[in-house]
PQR file of N, CA, C, O and H, with PARSE charges and radii, in Angstrom:
ATOM      1  N   MET A   1    -141.186  67.410 -81.362 -0.4000 1.5000
ATOM      2  CA  MET A   1    -139.974  66.654 -81.598 -0.0000 2.0000
ATOM      3  C   MET A   1    -140.363  65.252 -82.074  0.5500 1.7000
ATOM      4  O   MET A   1    -141.285  64.635 -81.541 -0.5500 1.4000
ATOM      5  N   ARG A   2    -139.655  64.771 -83.068 -0.4000 1.5000
ATOM      6  CA  ARG A   2    -139.927  63.437 -83.598 -0.0000 2.0000
ATOM      7  C   ARG A   2    -139.398  62.368 -82.651  0.5500 1.7000
ATOM      8  O   ARG A   2    -138.322  62.507 -82.069 -0.5500 1.4000
ATOM      9  H   ARG A   2    -138.906  65.272 -83.501  0.4000 1.0000
ATOM     10  N   ARG A   3    -140.168  61.315 -82.512 -0.4000 1.5000
ATOM     11  CA  ARG A   3    -139.756  60.168 -81.705 -0.0000 2.0000
ATOM     12  C   ARG A   3    -139.303  59.057 -82.641  0.5500 1.7000
ATOM     13  O   ARG A   3    -139.997  58.718 -83.600 -0.5500 1.4000
ATOM     14  H   ARG A   3    -141.042  61.203 -82.985  0.4000 1.0000
ATOM     15  N   VAL A   4    -138.126  58.489 -82.354 -0.4000 1.5000
ATOM     16  CA  VAL A   4    -137.498  57.558 -83.278 -0.0000 2.0000
ATOM     17  C   VAL A   4    -136.960  56.339 -82.533  0.5500 1.7000
ATOM     18  O   VAL A   4    -136.515  56.438 -81.390 -0.5500 1.4000
ATOM     19  H   VAL A   4    -137.562  58.764 -81.575  0.4000 1.0000
ATOM     20  N   VAL A   5    -137.012  55.188 -83.205 -0.4000 1.5000
ATOM     21  CA  VAL A   5    -136.375  53.964 -82.719 -0.0000 2.0000
ATOM     22  C   VAL A   5    -135.388  53.532 -83.804  0.5500 1.7000
ATOM     23  O   VAL A   5    -135.768  53.369 -84.963 -0.5500 1.4000
ATOM     24  H   VAL A   5    -137.374  55.108 -84.133  0.4000 1.0000
ATOM     25  N   PHE A   6    -134.126  53.348 -83.428 -0.4000 1.5000
ATOM     26  CA  PHE A   6    -133.114  52.845 -84.358 -0.0000 2.0000
ATOM     27  C   PHE A   6    -132.923  51.363 -84.110  0.5500 1.7000
ATOM     28  O   PHE A   6    -132.833  50.931 -82.961 -0.5500 1.4000
ATOM     29  H   PHE A   6    -133.817  53.481 -82.486  0.4000 1.0000
ATOM     30  N   ASP A   7    -132.859  50.578 -85.176 -0.4000 1.5000
ATOM     31  CA  ASP A   7    -132.550  49.169 -84.984 -0.0000 2.0000
ATOM     32  C   ASP A   7    -131.038  48.999 -84.850  0.5500 1.7000
ATOM     33  O   ASP A   7    -130.273  49.943 -85.048 -0.5500 1.4000
ATOM     34  H   ASP A   7    -132.933  50.929 -86.110  0.4000 1.0000
ATOM     35  N   THR A   8    -130.630  47.800 -84.517 -0.4000 1.5000
ATOM     36  CA  THR A   8    -129.213  47.511 -84.277 -0.0000 2.0000
ATOM     37  C   THR A   8    -128.349  47.868 -85.476  0.5500 1.7000
ATOM     38  O   THR A   8    -127.228  48.348 -85.305 -0.5500 1.4000
ATOM     39  H   THR A   8    -131.251  47.033 -84.357  0.4000 1.0000
ATOM     40  N   ASN A   9    -128.845  47.645 -86.680 -0.4000 1.5000
ATOM     41  CA  ASN A   9    -128.059  47.944 -87.881 -0.0000 2.0000
ATOM     42  C   ASN A   9    -127.724  49.430 -87.997  0.5500 1.7000
ATOM     43  O   ASN A   9    -126.620  49.783 -88.410 -0.5500 1.4000
ATOM     44  H   ASN A   9    -129.755  47.255 -86.819  0.4000 1.0000
ATOM     45  N   VAL A  10    -128.651  50.287 -87.642 -0.4000 1.5000
ATOM     46  CA  VAL A  10    -128.391  51.732 -87.699 -0.0000 2.0000
ATOM     47  C   VAL A  10    -127.322  52.100 -86.682  0.5500 1.7000
ATOM     48  O   VAL A  10    -126.398  52.848 -87.003 -0.5500 1.4000
ATOM     49  H   VAL A  10    -129.548  50.000 -87.307  0.4000 1.0000
ATOM     50  N   TRP A  11    -127.433  51.587 -85.463 -0.4000 1.5000
ATOM     51  CA  TRP A  11    -126.431  51.858 -84.433 -0.0000 2.0000
ATOM     52  C   TRP A  11    -125.045  51.417 -84.875  0.5500 1.7000
ATOM     53  O   TRP A  11    -124.088  52.186 -84.783 -0.5500 1.4000
ATOM     54  H   TRP A  11    -128.183  50.979 -85.203  0.4000 1.0000
ATOM     55  N   ILE A  12    -124.931  50.189 -85.351 -0.4000 1.5000
ATOM     56  CA  ILE A  12    -123.626  49.645 -85.723 -0.0000 2.0000
ATOM     57  C   ILE A  12    -123.044  50.406 -86.909  0.5500 1.7000
ATOM     58  O   ILE A  12    -121.875  50.791 -86.885 -0.5500 1.4000
ATOM     59  H   ILE A  12    -125.708  49.564 -85.425  0.4000 1.0000
ATOM     60  N   SER A  13    -123.847  50.623 -87.939 -0.4000 1.5000
ATOM     61  CA  SER A  13    -123.364  51.364 -89.102 -0.0000 2.0000
ATOM     62  C   SER A  13    -122.937  52.774 -88.725  0.5500 1.7000
ATOM     63  O   SER A  13    -121.897  53.254 -89.175 -0.5500 1.4000
ATOM     64  H   SER A  13    -124.797  50.311 -87.958  0.4000 1.0000
ATOM     65  N   GLY A  14    -123.734  53.434 -87.905 -0.4000 1.5000
ATOM     66  CA  GLY A  14    -123.411  54.798 -87.493 -0.0000 2.0000
ATOM     67  C   GLY A  14    -122.166  54.881 -86.640  0.5500 1.7000
ATOM     68  O   GLY A  14    -121.361  55.800 -86.794 -0.5500 1.4000
ATOM     69  H   GLY A  14    -124.579  53.045 -87.539  0.4000 1.0000
ATOM     70  N   LEU A  15    -122.004  53.928 -85.744 -0.4000 1.5000
ATOM     71  CA  LEU A  15    -120.838  53.934 -84.860 -0.0000 2.0000
ATOM     72  C   LEU A  15    -119.556  53.538 -85.578  0.5500 1.7000
ATOM     73  O   LEU A  15    -118.490  54.074 -85.278 -0.5500 1.4000
ATOM     74  H   LEU A  15    -122.658  53.181 -85.619  0.4000 1.0000
ATOM     75  N   LEU A  16    -119.647  52.611 -86.516 -0.4000 1.5000
ATOM     76  CA  LEU A  16    -118.437  52.058 -87.123 -0.0000 2.0000
ATOM     77  C   LEU A  16    -118.099  52.638 -88.491  0.5500 1.7000
ATOM     78  O   LEU A  16    -116.920  52.747 -88.831 -0.5500 1.4000
ATOM     79  H   LEU A  16    -120.513  52.175 -86.760  0.4000 1.0000
ATOM     80  N   TRP A  17    -119.104  53.014 -89.287 -0.4000 1.5000
ATOM     81  CA  TRP A  17    -118.817  53.394 -90.666 -0.0000 2.0000
ATOM     82  C   TRP A  17    -119.299  54.778 -91.062  0.5500 1.7000
ATOM     83  O   TRP A  17    -118.893  55.289 -92.105 -0.5500 1.4000
ATOM     84  H   TRP A  17    -120.061  52.926 -89.011  0.4000 1.0000
ATOM     85  N   GLY A  18    -120.138  55.388 -90.273 -0.4000 1.5000
ATOM     86  CA  GLY A  18    -120.568  56.747 -90.596 -0.0000 2.0000
ATOM     87  C   GLY A  18    -121.701  56.801 -91.599  0.5500 1.7000
ATOM     88  O   GLY A  18    -122.581  55.940 -91.595 -0.5500 1.4000
ATOM     89  H   GLY A  18    -120.468  54.973 -89.425  0.4000 1.0000
ATOM     90  N   GLY A  19    -121.685  57.795 -92.448 -0.4000 1.5000
ATOM     91  CA  GLY A  19    -122.722  57.974 -93.455 -0.0000 2.0000
ATOM     92  C   GLY A  19    -124.041  58.420 -92.857  0.5500 1.7000
ATOM     93  O   GLY A  19    -124.079  59.057 -91.805 -0.5500 1.4000
ATOM     94  H   GLY A  19    -120.971  58.495 -92.451  0.4000 1.0000
ATOM     95  N   LYS A  20    -125.126  58.076 -93.542 -0.4000 1.5000
ATOM     96  CA  LYS A  20    -126.471  58.472 -93.087 -0.0000 2.0000
ATOM     97  C   LYS A  20    -126.802  57.918 -91.698  0.5500 1.7000
ATOM     98  O   LYS A  20    -127.406  58.633 -90.897 -0.5500 1.4000
ATOM     99  H   LYS A  20    -125.096  57.558 -94.397  0.4000 1.0000
ATOM    100  N   PRO A  21    -126.429  56.667 -91.380 -0.5600 1.5000
ATOM    101  CA  PRO A  21    -126.698  56.193 -90.018  0.2800 2.0000
ATOM    102  C   PRO A  21    -126.010  57.049 -88.945  0.5500 1.7000
ATOM    103  O   PRO A  21    -126.585  57.298 -87.885 -0.5500 1.4000
ATOM    104  N   GLN A  22    -124.802  57.489 -89.220 -0.4000 1.5000
ATOM    105  CA  GLN A  22    -124.119  58.366 -88.264 -0.0000 2.0000
ATOM    106  C   GLN A  22    -124.853  59.698 -88.144  0.5500 1.7000
ATOM    107  O   GLN A  22    -124.967  60.252 -87.051 -0.5500 1.4000
ATOM    108  H   GLN A  22    -124.335  57.286 -90.081  0.4000 1.0000
ATOM    109  N   ASP A  23    -125.348  60.210 -89.262 -0.4000 1.5000
ATOM    110  CA  ASP A  23    -126.139  61.447 -89.225 -0.0000 2.0000
ATOM    111  C   ASP A  23    -127.354  61.275 -88.312  0.5500 1.7000
ATOM    112  O   ASP A  23    -127.708  62.189 -87.567 -0.5500 1.4000
ATOM    113  H   ASP A  23    -125.255  59.760 -90.150  0.4000 1.0000
ATOM    114  N   CYS A  24    -127.983  60.116 -88.372 -0.4000 1.5000
ATOM    115  CA  CYS A  24    -129.138  59.834 -87.514 -0.0000 2.0000
ATOM    116  C   CYS A  24    -128.732  59.829 -86.044  0.5500 1.7000
ATOM    117  O   CYS A  24    -129.438  60.390 -85.206 -0.5500 1.4000
ATOM    118  H   CYS A  24    -127.695  59.375 -88.977  0.4000 1.0000
ATOM    119  N   LEU A  25    -127.607  59.206 -85.724 -0.4000 1.5000
ATOM    120  CA  LEU A  25    -127.126  59.183 -84.337 -0.0000 2.0000
ATOM    121  C   LEU A  25    -126.811  60.588 -83.844  0.5500 1.7000
ATOM    122  O   LEU A  25    -127.097  60.929 -82.696 -0.5500 1.4000
ATOM    123  H   LEU A  25    -127.033  58.751 -86.405  0.4000 1.0000
ATOM    124  N   ILE A  26    -126.228  61.392 -84.706 -0.4000 1.5000
ATOM    125  CA  ILE A  26    -125.917  62.772 -84.323 -0.0000 2.0000
ATOM    126  C   ILE A  26    -127.193  63.541 -84.005  0.5500 1.7000
ATOM    127  O   ILE A  26    -127.221  64.327 -83.058 -0.5500 1.4000
ATOM    128  H   ILE A  26    -125.996  61.115 -85.639  0.4000 1.0000
ATOM    129  N   LEU A  27    -128.247  63.324 -84.785 -0.4000 1.5000
ATOM    130  CA  LEU A  27    -129.524  63.978 -84.489 -0.0000 2.0000
ATOM    131  C   LEU A  27    -130.028  63.599 -83.100  0.5500 1.7000
ATOM    132  O   LEU A  27    -130.578  64.433 -82.381 -0.5500 1.4000
ATOM    133  H   LEU A  27    -128.224  62.685 -85.554  0.4000 1.0000
ATOM    134  N   ALA A  28    -129.836  62.348 -82.733 -0.4000 1.5000
ATOM    135  CA  ALA A  28    -130.272  61.894 -81.405 -0.0000 2.0000
ATOM    136  C   ALA A  28    -129.401  62.514 -80.317  0.5500 1.7000
ATOM    137  O   ALA A  28    -129.922  63.001 -79.313 -0.5500 1.4000
ATOM    138  H   ALA A  28    -129.389  61.670 -83.317  0.4000 1.0000
ATOM    139  N   PHE A  29    -128.091  62.502 -80.503 -0.4000 1.5000
ATOM    140  CA  PHE A  29    -127.188  63.018 -79.476 -0.0000 2.0000
ATOM    141  C   PHE A  29    -127.275  64.527 -79.317  0.5500 1.7000
ATOM    142  O   PHE A  29    -126.972  65.053 -78.246 -0.5500 1.4000
ATOM    143  H   PHE A  29    -127.668  62.107 -81.319  0.4000 1.0000
ATOM    144  N   THR A  30    -127.680  65.224 -80.353 -0.4000 1.5000
ATOM    145  CA  THR A  30    -127.872  66.676 -80.252 -0.0000 2.0000
ATOM    146  C   THR A  30    -129.313  67.027 -79.878  0.5500 1.7000
ATOM    147  O   THR A  30    -129.702  68.195 -79.866 -0.5500 1.4000
ATOM    148  H   THR A  30    -127.927  64.797 -81.223  0.4000 1.0000
ATOM    149  N   GLU A  31    -130.091  65.991 -79.576 -0.4000 1.5000
ATOM    150  CA  GLU A  31    -131.473  66.121 -79.111 -0.0000 2.0000
ATOM    151  C   GLU A  31    -132.395  66.805 -80.114  0.5500 1.7000
ATOM    152  O   GLU A  31    -133.346  67.486 -79.730 -0.5500 1.4000
ATOM    153  H   GLU A  31    -129.775  65.042 -79.586  0.4000 1.0000
ATOM    154  N   GLU A  32    -132.108  66.622 -81.400 -0.4000 1.5000
ATOM    155  CA  GLU A  32    -133.017  67.119 -82.433 -0.0000 2.0000
ATOM    156  C   GLU A  32    -134.149  66.127 -82.682  0.5500 1.7000
ATOM    157  O   GLU A  32    -135.192  66.487 -83.228 -0.5500 1.4000
ATOM    158  H   GLU A  32    -131.336  66.069 -81.713  0.4000 1.0000
ATOM    159  N   ILE A  33    -133.936  64.884 -82.279 -0.4000 1.5000
ATOM    160  CA  ILE A  33    -134.971  63.860 -82.282 -0.0000 2.0000
ATOM    161  C   ILE A  33    -134.939  63.175 -80.926  0.5500 1.7000
ATOM    162  O   ILE A  33    -133.921  63.197 -80.235 -0.5500 1.4000
ATOM    163  H   ILE A  33    -133.089  64.592 -81.835  0.4000 1.0000
ATOM    164  N   GLN A  34    -136.043  62.574 -80.555 -0.4000 1.5000
ATOM    165  CA  GLN A  34    -136.113  61.868 -79.283 -0.0000 2.0000
ATOM    166  C   GLN A  34    -135.985  60.374 -79.562  0.5500 1.7000
ATOM    167  O   GLN A  34    -136.837  59.774 -80.216 -0.5500 1.4000
ATOM    168  H   GLN A  34    -136.870  62.556 -81.117  0.4000 1.0000
ATOM    169  N   LEU A  35    -134.918  59.793 -79.058 -0.4000 1.5000
ATOM    170  CA  LEU A  35    -134.602  58.395 -79.333 -0.0000 2.0000
ATOM    171  C   LEU A  35    -135.225  57.495 -78.275  0.5500 1.7000
ATOM    172  O   LEU A  35    -135.127  57.764 -77.078 -0.5500 1.4000
ATOM    173  H   LEU A  35    -134.225  60.281 -78.526  0.4000 1.0000
ATOM    174  N   TYR A  36    -135.866  56.423 -78.731 -0.4000 1.5000
ATOM    175  CA  TYR A  36    -136.474  55.443 -77.838 -0.0000 2.0000
ATOM    176  C   TYR A  36    -135.770  54.104 -77.991  0.5500 1.7000
ATOM    177  O   TYR A  36    -135.308  53.753 -79.076 -0.5500 1.4000
ATOM    178  H   TYR A  36    -135.945  56.203 -79.703  0.4000 1.0000
ATOM    179  N   HIS A  37    -135.693  53.363 -76.897 -0.4000 1.5000
ATOM    180  CA  HIS A  37    -135.087  52.039 -76.913 -0.0000 2.0000
ATOM    181  C   HIS A  37    -135.676  51.215 -75.767  0.5500 1.7000
ATOM    182  O   HIS A  37    -136.392  51.731 -74.908 -0.5500 1.4000
ATOM    183  H   HIS A  37    -136.068  53.649 -76.015  0.4000 1.0000
ATOM    184  N   CYS A  38    -135.359  49.943 -75.779 -0.4000 1.5000
ATOM    185  CA  CYS A  38    -135.745  49.075 -74.670 -0.0000 2.0000
ATOM    186  C   CYS A  38    -134.521  48.264 -74.261  0.5500 1.7000
ATOM    187  O   CYS A  38    -133.526  48.229 -74.986 -0.5500 1.4000
ATOM    188  H   CYS A  38    -134.778  49.524 -76.476  0.4000 1.0000
ATOM    189  N   ASP A  39    -134.590  47.626 -73.124 -0.4000 1.5000
ATOM    190  CA  ASP A  39    -133.460  46.848 -72.615 -0.0000 2.0000
ATOM    191  C   ASP A  39    -133.055  45.741 -73.579  0.5500 1.7000
ATOM    192  O   ASP A  39    -131.867  45.449 -73.723 -0.5500 1.4000
ATOM    193  H   ASP A  39    -135.398  47.655 -72.536  0.4000 1.0000
ATOM    194  N   GLU A  40    -134.020  45.129 -74.232 -0.4000 1.5000
ATOM    195  CA  GLU A  40    -133.726  44.041 -75.173 -0.0000 2.0000
ATOM    196  C   GLU A  40    -132.913  44.548 -76.367  0.5500 1.7000
ATOM    197  O   GLU A  40    -132.013  43.857 -76.845 -0.5500 1.4000
ATOM    198  H   GLU A  40    -134.984  45.366 -74.114  0.4000 1.0000
ATOM    199  N   MET A  41    -133.229  45.746 -76.842 -0.4000 1.5000
ATOM    200  CA  MET A  41    -132.487  46.317 -77.966 -0.0000 2.0000
ATOM    201  C   MET A  41    -131.044  46.616 -77.559  0.5500 1.7000
ATOM    202  O   MET A  41    -130.113  46.347 -78.318 -0.5500 1.4000
ATOM    203  H   MET A  41    -133.960  46.307 -76.454  0.4000 1.0000
ATOM    204  N   LEU A  42    -130.862  47.168 -76.370 -0.4000 1.5000
ATOM    205  CA  LEU A  42    -129.510  47.460 -75.902 -0.0000 2.0000
ATOM    206  C   LEU A  42    -128.709  46.180 -75.704  0.5500 1.7000
ATOM    207  O   LEU A  42    -127.514  46.142 -75.993 -0.5500 1.4000
ATOM    208  H   LEU A  42    -131.619  47.387 -75.753  0.4000 1.0000
ATOM    209  N   ALA A  43    -129.360  45.140 -75.216 -0.4000 1.5000
ATOM    210  CA  ALA A  43    -128.693  43.853 -75.041 -0.0000 2.0000
ATOM    211  C   ALA A  43    -128.259  43.284 -76.390  0.5500 1.7000
ATOM    212  O   ALA A  43    -127.166  42.729 -76.509 -0.5500 1.4000
ATOM    213  H   ALA A  43    -130.332  45.171 -74.981  0.4000 1.0000
ATOM    214  N   GLU A  44    -129.106  43.420 -77.398 -0.4000 1.5000
ATOM    215  CA  GLU A  44    -128.751  42.933 -78.731 -0.0000 2.0000
ATOM    216  C   GLU A  44    -127.568  43.727 -79.285  0.5500 1.7000
ATOM    217  O   GLU A  44    -126.637  43.143 -79.840 -0.5500 1.4000
ATOM    218  H   GLU A  44    -129.993  43.871 -77.302  0.4000 1.0000
ATOM    219  N   LEU A  45    -127.598  45.045 -79.141 -0.4000 1.5000
ATOM    220  CA  LEU A  45    -126.498  45.876 -79.622 -0.0000 2.0000
ATOM    221  C   LEU A  45    -125.194  45.477 -78.941  0.5500 1.7000
ATOM    222  O   LEU A  45    -124.168  45.320 -79.604 -0.5500 1.4000
ATOM    223  H   LEU A  45    -128.354  45.520 -78.691  0.4000 1.0000
ATOM    224  N   LYS A  46    -125.229  45.315 -77.639 -0.4000 1.5000
ATOM    225  CA  LYS A  46    -124.049  44.895 -76.880 -0.0000 2.0000
ATOM    226  C   LYS A  46    -123.538  43.544 -77.374  0.5500 1.7000
ATOM    227  O   LYS A  46    -122.339  43.372 -77.592 -0.5500 1.4000
ATOM    228  H   LYS A  46    -126.062  45.443 -77.101  0.4000 1.0000
ATOM    229  N   ARG A  47    -124.444  42.595 -77.547 -0.4000 1.5000
ATOM    230  CA  ARG A  47    -124.061  41.249 -77.981 -0.0000 2.0000
ATOM    231  C   ARG A  47    -123.418  41.283 -79.361  0.5500 1.7000
ATOM    232  O   ARG A  47    -122.377  40.661 -79.575 -0.5500 1.4000
ATOM    233  H   ARG A  47    -125.418  42.735 -77.370  0.4000 1.0000
ATOM    234  N   VAL A  48    -124.029  42.006 -80.300 -0.4000 1.5000
ATOM    235  CA  VAL A  48    -123.501  42.059 -81.663 -0.0000 2.0000
ATOM    236  C   VAL A  48    -122.137  42.745 -81.686  0.5500 1.7000
ATOM    237  O   VAL A  48    -121.222  42.267 -82.357 -0.5500 1.4000
ATOM    238  H   VAL A  48    -124.874  42.511 -80.126  0.4000 1.0000
ATOM    239  N   LEU A  49    -121.988  43.845 -80.971 -0.4000 1.5000
ATOM    240  CA  LEU A  49    -120.699  44.540 -80.951 -0.0000 2.0000
ATOM    241  C   LEU A  49    -119.608  43.661 -80.348  0.5500 1.7000
ATOM    242  O   LEU A  49    -118.476  43.657 -80.830 -0.5500 1.4000
ATOM    243  H   LEU A  49    -122.731  44.233 -80.426  0.4000 1.0000
ATOM    244  N   MET A  50    -119.939  42.927 -79.311 -0.4000 1.5000
ATOM    245  CA  MET A  50    -118.942  42.075 -78.667 -0.0000 2.0000
ATOM    246  C   MET A  50    -118.640  40.831 -79.502  0.5500 1.7000
ATOM    247  O   MET A  50    -117.475  40.471 -79.671 -0.5500 1.4000
ATOM    248  H   MET A  50    -120.859  42.930 -78.919  0.4000 1.0000
ATOM    249  N   ASP A  51    -119.664  40.180 -80.017 -0.4000 1.5000
ATOM    250  CA  ASP A  51    -119.469  38.917 -80.744 -0.0000 2.0000
ATOM    251  C   ASP A  51    -118.933  39.116 -82.155  0.5500 1.7000
ATOM    252  O   ASP A  51    -118.049  38.378 -82.591 -0.5500 1.4000
ATOM    253  H   ASP A  51    -120.610  40.473 -79.879  0.4000 1.0000
ATOM    254  N   SER A  52    -119.449  40.091 -82.863 -0.4000 1.5000
ATOM    255  CA  SER A  52    -119.101  40.256 -84.267 -0.0000 2.0000
ATOM    256  C   SER A  52    -117.971  41.250 -84.518  0.5500 1.7000
ATOM    257  O   SER A  52    -117.284  41.172 -85.536 -0.5500 1.4000
ATOM    258  H   SER A  52    -120.167  40.690 -82.509  0.4000 1.0000
ATOM    259  N   PHE A  53    -117.779  42.194 -83.579 -0.4000 1.5000
ATOM    260  CA  PHE A  53    -116.803  43.248 -83.814 -0.0000 2.0000
ATOM    261  C   PHE A  53    -115.750  43.348 -82.709  0.5500 1.7000
ATOM    262  O   PHE A  53    -114.986  44.311 -82.649 -0.5500 1.4000
ATOM    263  H   PHE A  53    -118.337  42.257 -82.751  0.4000 1.0000
ATOM    264  N   ASP A  54    -115.723  42.351 -81.850 -0.4000 1.5000
ATOM    265  CA  ASP A  54    -114.682  42.216 -80.824 -0.0000 2.0000
ATOM    266  C   ASP A  54    -114.602  43.418 -79.875  0.5500 1.7000
ATOM    267  O   ASP A  54    -113.524  43.762 -79.390 -0.5500 1.4000
ATOM    268  H   ASP A  54    -116.344  41.569 -81.899  0.4000 1.0000
ATOM    269  N   PHE A  55    -115.735  44.045 -79.618 -0.4000 1.5000
ATOM    270  CA  PHE A  55    -115.774  45.128 -78.619 -0.0000 2.0000
ATOM    271  C   PHE A  55    -115.747  44.494 -77.236  0.5500 1.7000
ATOM    272  O   PHE A  55    -116.113  43.331 -77.068 -0.5500 1.4000
ATOM    273  H   PHE A  55    -116.611  43.765 -80.012  0.4000 1.0000
ATOM    274  N   SER A  56    -115.313  45.261 -76.256 -0.4000 1.5000
ATOM    275  CA  SER A  56    -115.367  44.810 -74.870 -0.0000 2.0000
ATOM    276  C   SER A  56    -116.135  45.846 -74.059  0.5500 1.7000
ATOM    277  O   SER A  56    -116.320  46.981 -74.500 -0.5500 1.4000
ATOM    278  H   SER A  56    -115.015  46.206 -76.393  0.4000 1.0000
ATOM    279  N   LEU A  57    -116.572  45.455 -72.895 -0.4000 1.5000
ATOM    280  CA  LEU A  57    -117.289  46.396 -72.046 -0.0000 2.0000
ATOM    281  C   LEU A  57    -116.342  47.496 -71.590  0.5500 1.7000
ATOM    282  O   LEU A  57    -116.751  48.399 -70.860 -0.5500 1.4000
ATOM    283  H   LEU A  57    -116.422  44.534 -72.537  0.4000 1.0000
TER
END
């Protein structure tokens, strides 16, 4: 199984606009690839979604 790290841009594009980034997220959620992350990356994703796209917890 391939091990992959997505940067914040892939997450945001996949979650909000679809296309190839969404295809990548689907591969991770269907466990066709093994997704890796760290706490700092999740914190950045949370911050960007909240600050730039008005998401809430």
